[in-house]
ZAFI-282005 format. One record per residue (C-alpha): x, y, z; residue in three letters. Coordinates in nm, 3 decimals, always signed. Example, Ala and Ser with C-alpha at 12.3 -4.5 7.8 and 13.67 -1.06 7.14 Angstrom:
REM ZAFI-282005
+1.230 | -0.450 | +0.780 | ALA
+1.367 | -0.106 | +0.714 | SER
This chain:
REM ZAFI-282005
+0.000 | +0.000 | +0.000 | MET
+0.133 | +0.344 | -0.094 | GLU
+0.245 | +0.571 | +0.186 | ASN
+0.094 | +0.883 | +0.029 | SER
-0.215 | +0.918 | -0.183 | ARG
-0.176 | +1.023 | -0.543 | ASN
-0.379 | +1.343 | -0.572 | TYR
-0.515 | +1.270 | -0.920 | HIS
-0.618 | +0.913 | -0.837 | ASP
-0.785 | +1.039 | -0.521 | GLU
-0.979 | +1.300 | -0.718 | GLN
-1.089 | +1.030 | -0.964 | ASN
-1.211 | +0.815 | -0.673 | ASN
-1.409 | +1.108 | -0.528 | ILE
-1.561 | +1.181 | -0.871 | ASN
-1.648 | +0.812 | -0.918 | THR
-1.842 | +0.805 | -0.590 | LEU
-2.024 | +1.130 | -0.678 | LYS
-2.098 | +0.987 | -1.023 | MET
-2.265 | +0.678 | -0.875 | ARG
-2.482 | +0.906 | -0.662 | GLU
-2.596 | +1.115 | -0.962 | VAL
-2.650 | +0.807 | -1.182 | LEU
-2.885 | +0.662 | -0.919 | ALA
-3.115 | +0.963 | -0.979 | ALA
-3.102 | +0.933 | -1.361 | LEU
-3.283 | +0.693 | -1.597 | PRO
-3.104 | +0.356 | -1.600 | SER
-3.025 | +0.378 | -1.974 | PHE
-2.787 | +0.671 | -1.898 | CYS
-2.528 | +0.427 | -1.763 | LYS
-2.463 | +0.307 | -2.118 | GLN
-2.377 | +0.661 | -2.233 | PHE
-2.129 | +0.721 | -1.950 | PHE
-1.962 | +0.383 | -2.010 | ARG
-1.944 | +0.468 | -2.380 | GLY
-1.756 | +0.796 | -2.328 | ILE
-1.527 | +0.666 | -2.053 | GLN
-1.228 | +0.603 | -2.279 | GLU
-1.189 | +0.960 | -2.400 | TYR
-1.318 | +1.175 | -2.113 | THR
-1.193 | +1.247 | -1.761 | SER
-1.394 | +1.155 | -1.451 | SER
-1.441 | +1.528 | -1.390 | ARG
-1.590 | +1.583 | -1.738 | THR
-1.825 | +1.286 | -1.701 | ARG
-1.943 | +1.414 | -1.364 | LEU
-2.010 | +1.760 | -1.510 | ALA
-2.208 | +1.596 | -1.794 | TYR
-2.407 | +1.394 | -1.539 | ALA
-2.502 | +1.706 | -1.340 | TYR
-2.606 | +1.887 | -1.660 | ASP
-2.810 | +1.594 | -1.792 | ILE
-2.979 | +1.561 | -1.454 | ARG
-3.097 | +1.925 | -1.483 | VAL
-3.247 | +1.839 | -1.825 | PHE
-3.441 | +1.540 | -1.691 | PHE
-3.561 | +1.738 | -1.389 | GLU
-3.689 | +2.004 | -1.629 | PHE
-3.875 | +1.739 | -1.834 | LEU
-4.023 | +1.585 | -1.521 | HIS
-4.162 | +1.920 | -1.410 | THR
-4.263 | +2.071 | -1.743 | ASN
-4.352 | +1.784 | -1.977 | ASN
-4.695 | +1.621 | -1.933 | SER
-4.572 | +1.277 | -2.052 | VAL
-4.263 | +1.282 | -1.828 | CYS
-4.452 | +1.409 | -1.526 | ALA
-4.642 | +1.080 | -1.501 | LYS
-4.336 | +0.874 | -1.402 | MET
-4.027 | +0.905 | -1.185 | GLU
-3.707 | +1.016 | -1.359 | ILE
-3.531 | +0.686 | -1.279 | GLU
-3.811 | +0.502 | -1.463 | ASP
-3.788 | +0.699 | -1.790 | PHE
-3.742 | +0.452 | -2.079 | PRO
-3.491 | +0.518 | -2.358 | LEU
-3.786 | +0.572 | -2.594 | SER
-3.859 | +0.899 | -2.410 | ILE
-3.571 | +1.058 | -2.603 | LEU
-3.762 | +1.010 | -2.929 | ASP
-4.062 | +1.193 | -2.784 | GLN
-3.860 | +1.508 | -2.711 | ILE
-3.879 | +1.776 | -2.978 | THR
-3.658 | +2.064 | -3.078 | ARG
-3.911 | +2.293 | -2.912 | GLU
-3.873 | +2.106 | -2.580 | ASP
-3.497 | +2.164 | -2.588 | ILE
-3.540 | +2.531 | -2.679 | GLU
-3.779 | +2.569 | -2.382 | GLU
-3.519 | +2.397 | -2.163 | TYR
-3.254 | +2.646 | -2.277 | MET
-3.487 | +2.929 | -2.184 | ASP
-3.566 | +2.767 | -1.848 | PHE
-3.202 | +2.733 | -1.736 | ILE
-3.144 | +3.107 | -1.776 | THR
-3.300 | +3.136 | -1.431 | TYR
-3.468 | +2.873 | -1.213 | TYR
-3.521 | +2.783 | -0.848 | ILE
-3.451 | +2.437 | -0.706 | LYS
-3.490 | +2.341 | -0.338 | ASP
-3.524 | +2.709 | -0.249 | GLY
-3.196 | +2.801 | -0.419 | ARG
-3.166 | +3.025 | -0.725 | GLU
-2.967 | +2.912 | -1.030 | TYR
-2.865 | +3.117 | -1.333 | THR
-2.678 | +3.032 | -1.651 | ASN
-2.502 | +3.284 | -1.873 | ASN
-2.401 | +3.218 | -2.235 | GLU
-2.113 | +2.999 | -2.126 | ARG
-2.324 | +2.792 | -1.884 | GLY
-2.597 | +2.742 | -2.144 | LYS
-2.343 | +2.642 | -2.405 | LYS
-2.194 | +2.382 | -2.169 | ARG
-2.535 | +2.233 | -2.083 | LYS
-2.642 | +2.215 | -2.447 | LEU
-2.306 | +2.061 | -2.546 | SER
-2.359 | +1.789 | -2.285 | ALA
-2.709 | +1.724 | -2.423 | LEU
-2.580 | +1.714 | -2.782 | LYS
-2.316 | +1.453 | -2.687 | SER
-2.580 | +1.256 | -2.497 | PHE
-2.825 | +1.248 | -2.789 | TYR
-2.552 | +1.191 | -3.045 | ASN
-2.431 | +0.880 | -2.863 | TYR
-2.771 | +0.705 | -2.879 | TYR
-2.846 | +0.832 | -3.231 | PHE
-2.514 | +0.703 | -3.372 | CYS
-2.568 | +0.372 | -3.192 | ALA
-2.908 | +0.357 | -3.375 | GLU
-3.092 | +0.324 | -3.045 | LEU
-3.310 | +0.629 | -3.117 | ILE
-3.457 | +0.759 | -3.444 | LYS
-3.439 | +1.133 | -3.385 | THR
-3.173 | +1.377 | -3.272 | ASN
-3.350 | +1.704 | -3.179 | PRO
-3.047 | +1.833 | -2.986 | ALA
-2.854 | +1.852 | -3.315 | ALA
-3.116 | +2.099 | -3.447 | LEU
-3.061 | +2.352 | -3.169 | VAL
-2.764 | +2.585 | -3.234 | PRO
-2.518 | +2.652 | -2.954 | LEU
-2.557 | +2.998 | -2.800 | PRO
-2.325 | +3.255 | -2.951 | LYS
-2.057 | +3.342 | -2.700 | GLN
-1.927 | +3.692 | -2.666 | HIS
-1.561 | +3.671 | -2.580 | GLU
-1.464 | +3.853 | -2.265 | LYS
-1.155 | +4.065 | -2.262 | GLU
-0.870 | +3.886 | -2.088 | ILE
-0.803 | +4.035 | -1.746 | ILE
-0.433 | +4.018 | -1.672 | ARG
-0.188 | +4.190 | -1.445 | LEU
+0.062 | +4.439 | -1.579 | ASP
+0.428 | +4.392 | -1.484 | ALA
+0.409 | +4.654 | -1.207 | ASP
+0.092 | +4.492 | -1.068 | GLU
+0.265 | +4.152 | -1.051 | VAL
+0.547 | +4.313 | -0.851 | ALA
+0.297 | +4.490 | -0.620 | ILE
+0.107 | +4.164 | -0.559 | LEU
+0.424 | +3.971 | -0.472 | LEU
+0.544 | +4.255 | -0.248 | ASP
+0.208 | +4.241 | -0.071 | GLN
+0.251 | +3.867 | -0.010 | VAL
+0.603 | +3.928 | +0.121 | GLU
+0.524 | +4.223 | +0.347 | GLU
+0.163 | +4.148 | +0.446 | GLY
+0.064 | +4.514 | +0.453 | GLU
-0.303 | +4.593 | +0.522 | ASN
-0.374 | +4.242 | +0.652 | LEU
-0.592 | +4.214 | +0.963 | THR
-0.437 | +4.111 | +1.298 | LYS
-0.565 | +3.753 | +1.264 | SER
-0.446 | +3.735 | +0.901 | GLN
-0.101 | +3.860 | +1.007 | LEU
-0.078 | +3.584 | +1.267 | LYS
-0.116 | +3.321 | +0.995 | TYR
+0.085 | +3.523 | +0.743 | HIS
+0.411 | +3.471 | +0.935 | SER
+0.357 | +3.094 | +0.902 | LYS
+0.240 | +3.084 | +0.539 | THR
+0.435 | +3.370 | +0.379 | LYS
+0.715 | +3.157 | +0.229 | VAL
+0.463 | +2.903 | +0.098 | ARG
+0.236 | +3.171 | -0.049 | ASP
+0.525 | +3.345 | -0.228 | ILE
+0.638 | +3.011 | -0.376 | ALA
+0.284 | +2.923 | -0.481 | LEU
+0.203 | +3.256 | -0.647 | LEU
+0.548 | +3.283 | -0.807 | THR
+0.500 | +2.934 | -0.952 | LEU
+0.154 | +3.019 | -1.091 | LEU
+0.276 | +3.349 | -1.237 | LEU
+0.599 | +3.199 | -1.368 | GLY
+0.460 | +2.889 | -1.541 | THR
+0.092 | +2.955 | -1.618 | GLY
-0.011 | +2.615 | -1.478 | ILE
-0.370 | +2.560 | -1.367 | ARG
-0.452 | +2.568 | -0.995 | VAL
-0.564 | +2.203 | -1.009 | SER
-0.224 | +2.115 | -1.159 | GLU
-0.049 | +2.317 | -0.889 | CYS
-0.225 | +2.158 | -0.591 | VAL
-0.165 | +1.813 | -0.740 | GLY
+0.215 | +1.856 | -0.735 | LEU
+0.426 | +1.622 | -0.524 | ASP
+0.774 | +1.711 | -0.394 | ILE
+0.938 | +1.467 | -0.635 | ASN
+0.765 | +1.638 | -0.930 | ASP
+1.008 | +1.929 | -0.890 | VAL
+1.336 | +1.888 | -1.081 | ASP
+1.584 | +2.162 | -0.988 | PHE
+1.855 | +2.015 | -1.212 | LYS
+1.652 | +2.102 | -1.523 | ASN
+1.427 | +2.364 | -1.357 | ASN
+1.112 | +2.175 | -1.451 | GLY
+0.796 | +2.045 | -1.286 | ILE
+0.609 | +1.734 | -1.390 | LYS
+0.235 | +1.803 | -1.400 | ILE
-0.077 | +1.608 | -1.488 | ARG
-0.279 | +1.799 | -1.746 | ARG
-0.655 | +1.798 | -1.804 | LYS
-0.717 | +1.472 | -1.987 | GLY
-0.473 | +1.283 | -1.767 | GLY
-0.147 | +1.309 | -1.965 | TYR
+0.178 | +1.410 | -1.797 | GLU
+0.415 | +1.678 | -1.919 | THR
+0.707 | +1.886 | -1.795 | VAL
+0.678 | +2.264 | -1.763 | VAL
+1.000 | +2.464 | -1.717 | TYR
+1.053 | +2.759 | -1.486 | PHE
+1.302 | +3.043 | -1.442 | GLY
+1.533 | +3.149 | -1.160 | GLU
+1.270 | +3.348 | -0.967 | GLU
+1.047 | +3.042 | -0.942 | VAL
+1.347 | +2.824 | -0.856 | SER
+1.455 | +3.056 | -0.572 | ASP
+1.100 | +3.077 | -0.430 | ALA
+1.058 | +2.697 | -0.440 | LEU
+1.399 | +2.641 | -0.276 | HIS
+1.306 | +2.880 | +0.007 | ASP
+0.973 | +2.706 | +0.060 | TYR
+1.115 | +2.352 | +0.046 | LEU
+1.371 | +2.442 | +0.313 | GLU
+1.078 | +2.519 | +0.541 | LYS
+0.861 | +2.236 | +0.405 | ARG
+1.117 | +1.970 | +0.506 | HIS
+1.067 | +2.066 | +0.873 | HIS
+0.689 | +2.015 | +0.858 | ILE
+0.539 | +1.678 | +0.949 | ILE
+0.242 | +1.625 | +0.715 | PRO
-0.068 | +1.430 | +0.806 | LEU
-0.070 | +1.065 | +0.705 | GLU
-0.149 | +1.030 | +0.336 | GLY
-0.017 | +1.379 | +0.254 | HIS
+0.357 | +1.312 | +0.294 | GLU
+0.444 | +1.369 | -0.073 | ASN
+0.230 | +1.681 | -0.132 | ALA
+0.437 | +1.983 | -0.231 | LEU
+0.207 | +2.255 | -0.096 | PHE
+0.052 | +2.197 | +0.244 | LEU
-0.233 | +2.374 | +0.420 | SER
-0.217 | +2.506 | +0.777 | MET
-0.357 | +2.167 | +0.881 | GLN
-0.058 | +1.999 | +0.711 | ASN
-0.278 | +1.843 | +0.444 | ARG
-0.239 | +1.887 | +0.069 | ARG
-0.366 | +2.237 | -0.006 | ILE
-0.698 | +2.254 | -0.194 | THR
-0.802 | +2.450 | -0.503 | VAL
-1.047 | +2.650 | -0.291 | ARG
-0.770 | +2.745 | -0.043 | ALA
-0.551 | +2.875 | -0.327 | VAL
-0.843 | +3.076 | -0.468 | GLU
-0.902 | +3.226 | -0.124 | ASN
-0.540 | +3.322 | -0.066 | LEU
-0.516 | +3.494 | -0.407 | VAL
-0.836 | +3.681 | -0.324 | LYS
-0.703 | +3.777 | +0.021 | LYS
-0.379 | +3.929 | -0.104 | TYR
-0.537 | +4.098 | -0.409 | ALA
-0.807 | +4.257 | -0.191 | ALA
-0.541 | +4.439 | +0.010 | ASN
-0.378 | +4.606 | -0.289 | VAL
-0.548 | +4.936 | -0.368 | THR
-0.661 | +4.966 | -0.728 | GLY
-0.563 | +4.612 | -0.823 | LEU
-0.793 | +4.440 | -1.072 | LYS
-1.027 | +4.174 | -0.934 | LYS
-0.812 | +3.869 | -0.984 | ILE
-0.842 | +3.493 | -0.952 | THR
-0.578 | +3.221 | -0.996 | PRO
-0.693 | +3.188 | -1.358 | HIS
-0.605 | +3.555 | -1.415 | LYS
-0.249 | +3.468 | -1.307 | LEU
-0.249 | +3.206 | -1.585 | ARG
-0.375 | +3.467 | -1.833 | SER
-0.100 | +3.704 | -1.716 | THR
+0.167 | +3.443 | -1.792 | TYR
+0.011 | +3.349 | -2.129 | GLY
-0.015 | +3.712 | -2.238 | THR
+0.343 | +3.796 | -2.136 | THR
+0.477 | +3.483 | -2.309 | LEU
+0.291 | +3.568 | -2.629 | TYR
+0.404 | +3.931 | -2.623 | GLN
+0.764 | +3.823 | -2.572 | GLU
+0.774 | +3.539 | -2.829 | THR
+0.490 | +3.604 | -3.074 | GLY
+0.462 | +3.223 | -3.098 | ASP
+0.099 | +3.118 | -3.049 | ILE
+0.192 | +2.748 | -3.084 | TYR
+0.444 | +2.777 | -2.800 | LEU
+0.185 | +2.949 | -2.580 | VAL
-0.072 | +2.677 | -2.659 | ALA
+0.182 | +2.405 | -2.578 | ASP
+0.300 | +2.560 | -2.250 | VAL
-0.056 | +2.635 | -2.131 | LEU
-0.168 | +2.283 | -2.222 | GLY
-0.436 | +2.382 | -2.475 | HIS
-0.517 | +2.082 | -2.693 | LYS
-0.634 | +2.307 | -2.977 | ASP
-0.427 | +2.610 | -3.078 | VAL
-0.751 | +2.780 | -3.186 | ASN
-0.850 | +2.798 | -2.817 | THR
-0.531 | +2.992 | -2.751 | THR
-0.571 | +3.207 | -3.060 | ARG
-0.927 | +3.294 | -2.956 | LYS
-0.812 | +3.401 | -2.608 | HIS
-0.525 | +3.611 | -2.736 | TYR
-0.696 | +3.744 | -3.049 | ALA
-0.674 | +4.108 | -2.935 | ALA
-0.295 | +4.087 | -2.897 | ILE
-0.265 | +3.909 | -3.232 | GLU
-0.474 | +4.181 | -3.398 | ASP
-0.247 | +4.444 | -3.244 | ASN
+0.058 | +4.265 | -3.383 | ARG
-0.100 | +4.261 | -3.731 | ARG
-0.163 | +4.636 | -3.709 | ARG
+0.205 | +4.686 | -3.630 | LYS
+0.294 | +4.473 | -3.932 | ALA
+0.102 | +4.713 | -4.157 | ALA
+0.321 | +5.001 | -4.039 | LYS
+0.645 | +4.802 | -4.042 | ALA
+0.670 | +4.764 | -4.420 | VAL
+0.750 | +5.080 | -4.615 | ARG
+0.727 | +5.060 | -4.992 | LEU
+0.884 | +5.395 | -5.081 | ARG
+1.088 | +5.639 | -4.880 | GLU
+0.907 | +5.966 | -4.826 | LYS
């Protein structure tokens, strides 16, 4: 038996248990779909699909006269052929705002797109397997998404944020008490995020032996489960060295011995804890943009693109499977570069 739990395997186990719980509240034929997509999706993706599909069936149960007559778990596969394009369009309208168990839920363009994408995959699976005759989900277009401007930190803002972590100015008395214990860890964590552009989930999943100071690289597990090495510079190296000096004197809880970043309880730090600490430090810097860990990733990606002009390198380092995802995110910078190109070429001297 392993001494320390592998973070990614543990997350998969948690997702598997949650998945069983959601599946128990879905029609039994749904199990076939989730088995069918298992080979090319992560446990996290399948769980997100299950939650989204559950919302669809709950909508049908409440709003469709045929579906209202039976429990959701008892819906037969043939029910999918009774759903029309209009039903799905009404569902899309419904999820804009609804109340469930006294709690309000809203979906913006992105949320609606995700839910419809899940439904399209769901219908497509049974349609391609020739288990249903119709595919109404294919007839409903995905909502048009308006791209948001990337919020990133300027170079001076990065320096101000890191100074704030180092000095702890404007923190409350209780925050300062913890700050003296977590300062070195927090500097290492934020420097790593800003200096590599890795995702928070990738960061919290790091083990001590994933850090290679000889080559200045960290081995991370990307979305989709594949492993890769991301390289870092001297600032990240120095911050990690400082933290690991302190880390080696901490006795972690059983099962968390290998975790690189530990919480105050000496467990592997969580994604939520990292989000909270970024929020805490950013809130104490006057005039700083509202930032999240993902904004630190955007900051790195933008700087890397501005410095190299290589969209393929940025896509590779950020772990985007499709370079078009990267190009879409950094379109404004690319457009700016093209404008400069127009001025760079002079045909005749004036």
